[in-house]
PAGU-7642 format. One record per residue (C-alpha): x negated, y negated, z negated; residue number from 1; residue in one letter. Coordinates in nm, 4 decimals, decimal comma, padded with zeros to 6 digits. Example, Ala and Ser with C-alpha at 12.3 -4.5 7.8 and 13.67 -1.06 7.14 Angstrom:
2
<node c1="-01,2300" c2="00,4500" c3="-00,7800" badren="1" tivex="A"/>
<node c1="-01,3670" c2="00,1060" c3="-00,7140" badren="2" tivex="S"/>
# end
This chain:
114
<node c1="-04,8044" c2="-03,2728" c3="04,1558" badren="1" tivex="M"/>
<node c1="-04,5673" c2="-02,9784" c3="04,1995" badren="2" tivex="F"/>
<node c1="-04,6728" c2="-02,8802" c3="04,5512" badren="3" tivex="K"/>
<node c1="-04,7046" c2="-02,5115" c3="04,6126" badren="4" tivex="G"/>
<node c1="-04,4661" c2="-02,4211" c3="04,3314" badren="5" tivex="L"/>
<node c1="-04,1615" c2="-02,3905" c3="04,5603" badren="6" tivex="G"/>
<node c1="-03,8306" c2="-02,3796" c3="04,3759" badren="7" tivex="A"/>
<node c1="-04,0118" c2="-02,4120" c3="04,0434" badren="8" tivex="L"/>
<node c1="-04,1429" c2="-02,7544" c3="04,1511" badren="9" tivex="G"/>
<node c1="-03,7919" c2="-02,8591" c3="04,2513" badren="10" tivex="D"/>
<node c1="-03,6640" c2="-02,7484" c3="03,9115" badren="11" tivex="M"/>
<node c1="-03,9359" c2="-02,9462" c3="03,7319" badren="12" tivex="A"/>
<node c1="-03,8444" c2="-03,2539" c3="03,9349" badren="13" tivex="G"/>
<node c1="-03,4764" c2="-03,2098" c3="03,8528" badren="14" tivex="M"/>
<node c1="-03,5573" c2="-03,1728" c3="03,4829" badren="15" tivex="M"/>
<node c1="-03,7657" c2="-03,4904" c3="03,4909" badren="16" tivex="K"/>
<node c1="-03,4799" c2="-03,6754" c3="03,6648" badren="17" tivex="K"/>
<node c1="-03,2295" c2="-03,5412" c3="03,4094" badren="18" tivex="A"/>
<node c1="-03,4508" c2="-03,6551" c3="03,1211" badren="19" tivex="Q"/>
<node c1="-03,4842" c2="-04,0002" c3="03,2802" badren="20" tivex="E"/>
<node c1="-03,1063" c2="-04,0183" c3="03,3211" badren="21" tivex="M"/>
<node c1="-03,0521" c2="-03,9165" c3="02,9580" badren="22" tivex="Q"/>
<node c1="-03,2922" c2="-04,1856" c3="02,8356" badren="23" tivex="T"/>
<node c1="-03,1330" c2="-04,4547" c3="03,0498" badren="24" tivex="R"/>
<node c1="-02,7837" c2="-04,3462" c3="02,9418" badren="25" tivex="M"/>
<node c1="-02,8823" c2="-04,3813" c3="02,5758" badren="26" tivex="A"/>
<node c1="-03,0264" c2="-04,7272" c3="02,6457" badren="27" tivex="E"/>
<node c1="-02,7089" c2="-04,8286" c3="02,8292" badren="28" tivex="L"/>
<node c1="-02,4848" c2="-04,7024" c3="02,5485" badren="29" tivex="Q"/>
<node c1="-02,6837" c2="-04,9064" c3="02,2961" badren="30" tivex="E"/>
<node c1="-02,6691" c2="-05,2143" c3="02,5191" badren="31" tivex="A"/>
<node c1="-02,2907" c2="-05,1771" c3="02,5577" badren="32" tivex="M"/>
<node c1="-02,2502" c2="-05,1493" c3="02,1805" badren="33" tivex="A"/>
<node c1="-02,4311" c2="-05,4845" c3="02,1529" badren="34" tivex="N"/>
<node c1="-02,2553" c2="-05,6548" c3="02,4460" badren="35" tivex="T"/>
<node c1="-01,9671" c2="-05,8728" c3="02,3273" badren="36" tivex="V"/>
<node c1="-01,6828" c2="-05,9928" c3="02,5490" badren="37" tivex="V"/>
<node c1="-01,4111" c2="-06,2402" c3="02,4580" badren="38" tivex="L"/>
<node c1="-01,0455" c2="-06,1446" c3="02,4851" badren="39" tivex="G"/>
<node c1="-00,7875" c2="-06,4230" c3="02,4778" badren="40" tivex="E"/>
<node c1="-00,4137" c2="-06,4630" c3="02,4342" badren="41" tivex="A"/>
<node c1="-00,1738" c2="-06,7546" c3="02,4143" badren="42" tivex="G"/>
<node c1="-00,3865" c2="-06,9745" c3="02,6362" badren="43" tivex="G"/>
<node c1="-00,6853" c2="-06,9354" c3="02,4058" badren="44" tivex="G"/>
<node c1="-00,4973" c2="-06,9817" c3="02,0775" badren="45" tivex="L"/>
<node c1="-00,6155" c2="-06,6365" c3="01,9703" badren="46" tivex="V"/>
<node c1="-00,9563" c2="-06,5004" c3="02,0691" badren="47" tivex="K"/>
<node c1="-01,0976" c2="-06,1581" c3="01,9916" badren="48" tivex="A"/>
<node c1="-01,4652" c2="-06,0675" c3="02,0105" badren="49" tivex="R"/>
<node c1="-01,4928" c2="-05,7069" c3="02,1290" badren="50" tivex="V"/>
<node c1="-01,7966" c2="-05,4975" c3="02,2197" badren="51" tivex="T"/>
<node c1="-01,8106" c2="-05,3338" c3="02,5615" badren="52" tivex="A"/>
<node c1="-01,7549" c2="-05,0090" c3="02,3698" badren="53" tivex="K"/>
<node c1="-01,4158" c2="-05,1388" c3="02,2479" badren="54" tivex="G"/>
<node c1="-01,4989" c2="-05,2275" c3="01,8852" badren="55" tivex="E"/>
<node c1="-01,3393" c2="-05,5482" c3="01,7568" badren="56" tivex="V"/>
<node c1="-01,6039" c2="-05,7608" c3="01,5862" badren="57" tivex="T"/>
<node c1="-01,4121" c2="-06,0797" c3="01,5149" badren="58" tivex="G"/>
<node c1="-01,1045" c2="-06,2960" c3="01,5621" badren="59" tivex="L"/>
<node c1="-01,0595" c2="-06,6681" c3="01,6068" badren="60" tivex="D"/>
<node c1="-00,7070" c2="-06,7999" c3="01,5470" badren="61" tivex="I"/>
<node c1="-00,6141" c2="-07,1611" c3="01,6138" badren="62" tivex="D"/>
<node c1="-00,4740" c2="-07,2918" c3="01,2826" badren="63" tivex="P"/>
<node c1="-00,1874" c2="-07,4675" c3="01,4600" badren="64" tivex="S"/>
<node c1="-00,0089" c2="-07,1342" c3="01,5093" badren="65" tivex="I"/>
<node c1="-00,0385" c2="-07,0243" c3="01,1469" badren="66" tivex="L"/>
<node c1="00,3180" c2="-07,1049" c3="01,0521" badren="67" tivex="V"/>
<node c1="00,5149" c2="-06,8557" c3="00,8441" badren="68" tivex="A"/>
<node c1="00,8113" c2="-06,8675" c3="01,0810" badren="69" tivex="S"/>
<node c1="00,5821" c2="-06,7687" c3="01,3719" badren="70" tivex="E"/>
<node c1="00,4360" c2="-06,4603" c3="01,2009" badren="71" tivex="K"/>
<node c1="00,5549" c2="-06,2117" c3="01,4670" badren="72" tivex="E"/>
<node c1="00,4282" c2="-06,4289" c3="01,7513" badren="73" tivex="M"/>
<node c1="00,0859" c2="-06,4581" c3="01,5872" badren="74" tivex="V"/>
<node c1="00,0720" c2="-06,0808" c3="01,5369" badren="75" tivex="E"/>
<node c1="00,1625" c2="-06,0253" c3="01,9031" badren="76" tivex="D"/>
<node c1="-00,1054" c2="-06,2712" c3="02,0151" badren="77" tivex="L"/>
<node c1="-00,3656" c2="-06,0964" c3="01,8006" badren="78" tivex="I"/>
<node c1="-00,2806" c2="-05,7589" c3="01,9527" badren="79" tivex="V"/>
<node c1="-00,2803" c2="-05,9085" c3="02,3040" badren="80" tivex="A"/>
<node c1="-00,6215" c2="-06,0727" c3="02,2515" badren="81" tivex="A"/>
<node c1="-00,7693" c2="-05,7475" c3="02,1231" badren="82" tivex="I"/>
<node c1="-00,6284" c2="-05,5522" c3="02,4186" badren="83" tivex="K"/>
<node c1="-00,7611" c2="-05,8156" c3="02,6608" badren="84" tivex="D"/>
<node c1="-01,1057" c2="-05,7857" c3="02,5047" badren="85" tivex="G"/>
<node c1="-01,0976" c2="-05,4072" c3="02,5195" badren="86" tivex="Q"/>
<node c1="-01,0006" c2="-05,4142" c3="02,8885" badren="87" tivex="V"/>
<node c1="-01,2794" c2="-05,6621" c3="02,9656" badren="88" tivex="K"/>
<node c1="-01,5227" c2="-05,4449" c3="02,7695" badren="89" tivex="G"/>
<node c1="-01,4169" c2="-05,1316" c3="02,9577" badren="90" tivex="A"/>
<node c1="-01,4609" c2="-05,3112" c3="03,2908" badren="91" tivex="V"/>
<node c1="-01,8078" c2="-05,4300" c3="03,1865" badren="92" tivex="R"/>
<node c1="-01,8995" c2="-05,0790" c3="03,0719" badren="93" tivex="N"/>
<node c1="-01,7809" c2="-04,9296" c3="03,4035" badren="94" tivex="A"/>
<node c1="-01,9802" c2="-05,1880" c3="03,6020" badren="95" tivex="E"/>
<node c1="-02,2978" c2="-05,1115" c3="03,4098" badren="96" tivex="E"/>
<node c1="-02,2415" c2="-04,7368" c3="03,4456" badren="97" tivex="M"/>
<node c1="-02,1964" c2="-04,7797" c3="03,8221" badren="98" tivex="R"/>
<node c1="-02,5242" c2="-04,9731" c3="03,8395" badren="99" tivex="K"/>
<node c1="-02,6996" c2="-04,6976" c3="03,6446" badren="100" tivex="L"/>
<node c1="-02,5745" c2="-04,4134" c3="03,8636" badren="101" tivex="T"/>
<node c1="-02,6593" c2="-04,6143" c3="04,1754" badren="102" tivex="E"/>
<node c1="-03,0141" c2="-04,6827" c3="04,0510" badren="103" tivex="S"/>
<node c1="-03,0617" c2="-04,3090" c3="03,9896" badren="104" tivex="L"/>
<node c1="-02,9525" c2="-04,2290" c3="04,3428" badren="105" tivex="G"/>
<node c1="-02,6307" c2="-04,0643" c3="04,2261" badren="106" tivex="L"/>
<node c1="-02,2842" c2="-04,1208" c3="04,3742" badren="107" tivex="P"/>
<node c1="-02,1429" c2="-04,4437" c3="04,2258" badren="108" tivex="T"/>
<node c1="-01,8111" c2="-04,2752" c3="04,1475" badren="109" tivex="D"/>
<node c1="-01,9808" c2="-03,9989" c3="03,9459" badren="110" tivex="M"/>
<node c1="-01,8432" c2="-03,9878" c3="03,5929" badren="111" tivex="K"/>
<node c1="-02,1155" c2="-04,0085" c3="03,3276" badren="112" tivex="L"/>
<node c1="-02,1702" c2="-03,8667" c3="03,0771" badren="113" tivex="P"/>
<node c1="-02,0626" c2="-03,5361" c3="03,2227" badren="114" tivex="F"/>
# end
């Protein structure tokens, strides 16, 4: 299609590739915002639902630990479950980003978005 255009054809191909990458990045970002992972603490007594983008969407707390004298422990477990979910979400996001860069023929360790 771009034969005979020399460097101009190369530039058009690069622009098309960049546009494809931008579209796929947007799709991936939306998918990650809708991907939910489960963070846990206290052997599953506290569970946090977190998107792969790091947003907490819900908590599940086993009622057996809801004792006034254990308030600090429950708070610590909540924070730990949220952090666990955020780490799992970040790992999932990084895996999907690696797959995207690989599918575009880019180095897998390339940091996107630029």
